[in-house]
C-alpha positions in Angstrom: 3.1 -29.7 -56.9 4.3 -32.6 -59.0 4.2 -32.5 -62.8 0.9 -33.7 -64.3 2.5 -36.8 -65.7 4.0 -37.8 -62.3 0.7 -36.9 -60.5 -1.3 -39.1 -62.8 1.0 -42.1 -62.2 0.8 -42.0 -58.4 -1.5 -44.3 -56.4 -4.4 -42.3 -54.9 -3.4 -42.6 -51.3 0.1 -41.6 -52.2 -1.3 -38.4 -53.8 -3.2 -37.9 -50.5 -0.1 -38.4 -48.3 2.2 -36.2 -50.3 0.0 -33.5 -51.8 -3.3 -33.7 -49.8 -6.6 -32.2 -51.0 -4.9 -29.9 -53.5 -3.2 -32.9 -55.1 -6.4 -34.9 -55.3 -8.2 -31.9 -56.8 -5.5 -31.6 -59.4 -5.6 -35.3 -60.2 -9.4 -35.1 -60.5 -9.2 -32.1 -62.8 -6.5 -33.8 -65.0 -8.5 -37.1 -65.3 -11.7 -35.2 -66.2 -10.0 -32.9 -68.7 -8.5 -36.0 -70.5 -11.9 -37.6 -71.0 -14.8 -35.1 -71.0 -16.0 -32.1 -73.0 -16.6 -28.7 -71.5 -20.3 -29.2 -70.5 -19.5 -32.4 -68.7 -16.5 -30.9 -67.0 -18.7 -28.1 -65.8 -21.3 -30.5 -64.3 -18.5 -32.4 -62.5 -17.0 -29.2 -61.2 -20.4 -28.2 -59.8 -20.8 -31.5 -58.1 -17.3 -31.3 -56.6 -17.9 -27.8 -55.2 -21.3 -28.9 -53.7 -19.6 -31.8 -52.0 -16.8 -29.6 -50.8 -19.3 -27.1 -49.3 -21.4 -29.7 -47.6 -18.5 -31.6 -46.1 -16.3 -28.6 -45.4 -16.1 -29.3 -41.7 -16.1 -33.1 -41.9 -12.9 -35.1 -41.1 -11.8 -38.7 -41.7 -9.4 -39.2 -38.8 -6.4 -37.5 -40.3 -7.8 -35.8 -43.4 -10.6 -33.7 -44.8 -13.6 -35.8 -45.7 -13.5 -34.4 -49.3 -10.3 -36.4 -49.9 -12.3 -39.7 -49.6 -15.0 -38.4 -52.1 -12.3 -37.4 -54.6 -10.6 -40.8 -54.4 -13.9 -42.6 -54.9 -14.7 -40.6 -58.0 -11.1 -40.7 -59.4 -10.9 -44.4 -58.9 -14.2 -44.9 -60.9 -12.8 -42.8 -63.8 -9.2 -44.0 -63.8 -9.3 -47.7 -62.7 -12.8 -48.6 -63.7 -12.8 -46.7 -67.1 -16.3 -45.2 -66.4 -17.2 -42.2 -68.5 -20.9 -42.0 -67.4 -21.0 -38.5 -65.9 -24.1 -39.2 -63.8 -22.2 -42.0 -62.0 -19.2 -39.8 -61.3 -21.5 -37.0 -60.0 -23.2 -39.5 -57.7 -19.9 -40.7 -56.5 -18.9 -37.2 -55.5 -22.2 -36.8 -53.7 -22.6 -40.3 -52.4 -22.5 -39.2 -48.7 -24.2 -35.8 -49.1 -27.7 -36.9 -48.4 -26.7 -39.3 -45.6 -24.5 -36.8 -43.8 -26.1 -33.4 -44.6 -29.7 -33.8 -45.8 -31.1 -30.7 -44.2 -28.3 -28.4 -45.3 -28.5 -29.8 -48.8 -32.3 -29.2 -48.9 -32.1 -25.8 -47.2 -34.1 -27.0 -44.2 -33.5 -26.3 -40.5 -30.9 -28.6 -38.9 -33.5 -30.1 -36.6 -35.8 -31.3 -39.4 -37.0 -34.9 -39.1 -34.4 -37.2 -40.7 -36.8 -39.0 -43.1 -38.2 -35.6 -44.2 -34.8 -34.1 -44.7 -33.5 -37.2 -46.6 -36.4 -37.1 -49.0 -35.9 -33.3 -49.5 -32.2 -33.8 -50.0 -32.7 -36.4 -52.7 -35.2 -34.1 -54.4 -32.6 -31.3 -54.4 -30.0 -33.6 -56.0 -32.6 -34.4 -58.7 -33.3 -30.7 -59.2 -29.6 -29.7 -59.4 -28.5 -32.6 -61.5 -31.2 -35.1 -62.6 -33.4 -37.9 -61.2 -31.0 -40.6 -62.1 -28.2 -39.1 -60.0 -30.6 -38.8 -57.1 -31.6 -42.5 -57.6 -28.0 -43.6 -57.5 -27.3 -41.4 -54.4 -30.4 -42.9 -52.7 -29.1 -46.4 -53.4 -25.9 -45.8 -51.4 -27.5 -43.7 -48.7 -27.9 -45.6 -45.4 -31.4 -45.6 -43.9 -32.1 -44.8 -40.2 -31.1 -47.9 -38.3 -33.2 -49.8 -35.7 -31.3 -49.2 -32.4 -32.4 -52.6 -31.2 -30.6 -54.5 -33.9 -27.0 -54.9 -34.8 -25.9 -51.9 -36.9 -23.4 -53.7 -39.1 -26.0 -56.4 -39.9 -28.5 -53.8 -40.9 -25.8 -52.1 -43.1 -25.1 -55.4 -44.9 -28.9 -56.1 -45.4 -29.4 -52.6 -46.8 -26.6 -52.9 -49.3 -27.6 -56.3 -50.4 -31.1 -55.1 -51.2 -30.2 -51.7 -52.7 -27.3 -52.8 -54.8 -29.2 -55.8 -56.2 -31.5 -53.4 -58.1 -29.0 -50.7 -59.0 -26.1 -52.0 -61.0 -24.4 -48.6 -61.4 -24.7 -48.0 -57.7 -22.5 -51.1 -57.2 -19.8 -49.3 -59.1 -20.0 -46.3 -56.7 -20.2 -48.5 -53.6 -17.3 -50.8 -54.5 -15.1 -47.8 -55.0 -16.2 -46.5 -51.6 -15.5 -50.0 -50.1 -12.0 -50.1 -51.7 -11.1 -46.7 -50.3 -12.2 -47.7 -46.9 -11.1 -51.4 -47.0 -7.8 -51.3 -48.9 -7.1 -47.9 -47.4 -7.7 -49.1 -43.9 -3.9 -49.1 -43.4 -4.1 -45.3 -43.5 -6.5 -45.3 -40.6 -5.5 -44.8 -37.0 -6.9 -45.3 -33.5 -10.0 -47.1 -32.6 -11.4 -46.7 -36.1 -9.1 -49.4 -37.4 -10.8 -52.4 -35.7 -14.2 -50.8 -35.9 -13.9 -50.4 -39.7 -12.5 -53.9 -40.2 -15.4 -55.4 -38.3 -17.9 -53.3 -40.4 -16.4 -54.0 -43.8 -15.2 -57.6 -43.6 -18.7 -59.0 -43.9 -19.1 -57.1 -47.2 -16.4 -59.0 -49.0 -18.6 -61.9 -50.2 -21.3 -59.5 -51.2 -19.0 -57.4 -53.4 -17.3 -60.5 -55.0 -20.8 -61.6 -56.0 -22.0 -58.3 -57.3 -18.8 -57.5 -59.3 -19.0 -60.9 -61.1 -22.7 -60.5 -62.1 -23.3 -60.1 -65.8 -25.4 -57.0 -65.3 -22.7 -55.1 -63.5 -21.6 -52.5 -66.1 -17.8 -52.9 -66.0 -15.4 -54.4 -68.4 -13.3 -57.5 -67.7 -10.2 -55.5 -66.8 -12.0 -53.4 -64.3 -13.6 -56.4 -62.7 -10.2 -58.1 -62.4 -8.8 -55.0 -60.8 -11.7 -54.8 -58.3 -11.5 -58.4 -57.4 -7.8 -58.0 -56.7 -8.6 -55.0 -54.4 -11.3 -57.0 -52.6 -8.7 -59.8 -51.9 -6.3 -57.2 -50.6 -8.9 -55.7 -48.4 -9.8 -59.1 -47.0 -6.1 -59.7 -46.2 -5.9 -56.5 -44.3 -9.1 -57.2 -42.3 -7.7 -60.6 -41.4 -4.4 -59.0 -40.3 -6.3 -56.6 -38.0 -8.9 -58.9 -36.6 -7.3 -62.4 -36.6 -3.8 -61.8 -35.4 -3.4 -62.3 -31.6 -2.4 -59.1 -29.8 1.4 -58.6 -29.7 2.1 -60.5 -32.9 3.1 -58.7 -36.1 0.4 -58.3 -38.7 0.6 -60.3 -41.9 2.6 -58.5 -44.7 0.7 -56.4 -47.2 1.5 -55.6 -50.8 
């Protein structure tokens, strides 16, 4: 493993490519140790291990799903300068209720989705606090109407839920960055599918990040807007280039 100084200097996807989950866990531990006291470190460790347990069999094309959750949380700490522990806990658990509500709540796997989701959020509130559960709820996708376009429903859900939860915007934009800017680390059919899903979110996130009530400093906002621009460039390279032509260069 790299020295702590070197590991802390690496871009998050570079840590992933070179050192995998172990490297991201070390990076998370180092970021947390530099900023939080013992009690907060313990809360964050508990959240991480819960996420690791729930997503233990989940994959994101070429990597364990936990890598994505770690990058989302680390980005919020390192690049957004957020020290609100509830927000970081919710970032680690942002897909827990959406992907594993019944397991989280200790219910049978066949439990009705709406019932399991409510019970899963109640369990997050019990283990952490109601605010963490509220943030997780804001970034948890509802059941979609099969008769309507799924991506349009996703955009409508985020527009409504993030309008009323400024701290949830912070979690979701880190998730978007990991998926959008990180799309060049995706392979197969998921590349086009992800670009089509995330491209319509660009104007939404530009608006949300520039709102006065979004709880980020000017440096974090500038960083995020640069990342949104980069994601948009990559979506365009994937979706707008005619087949057979080279993609636009990326930085």
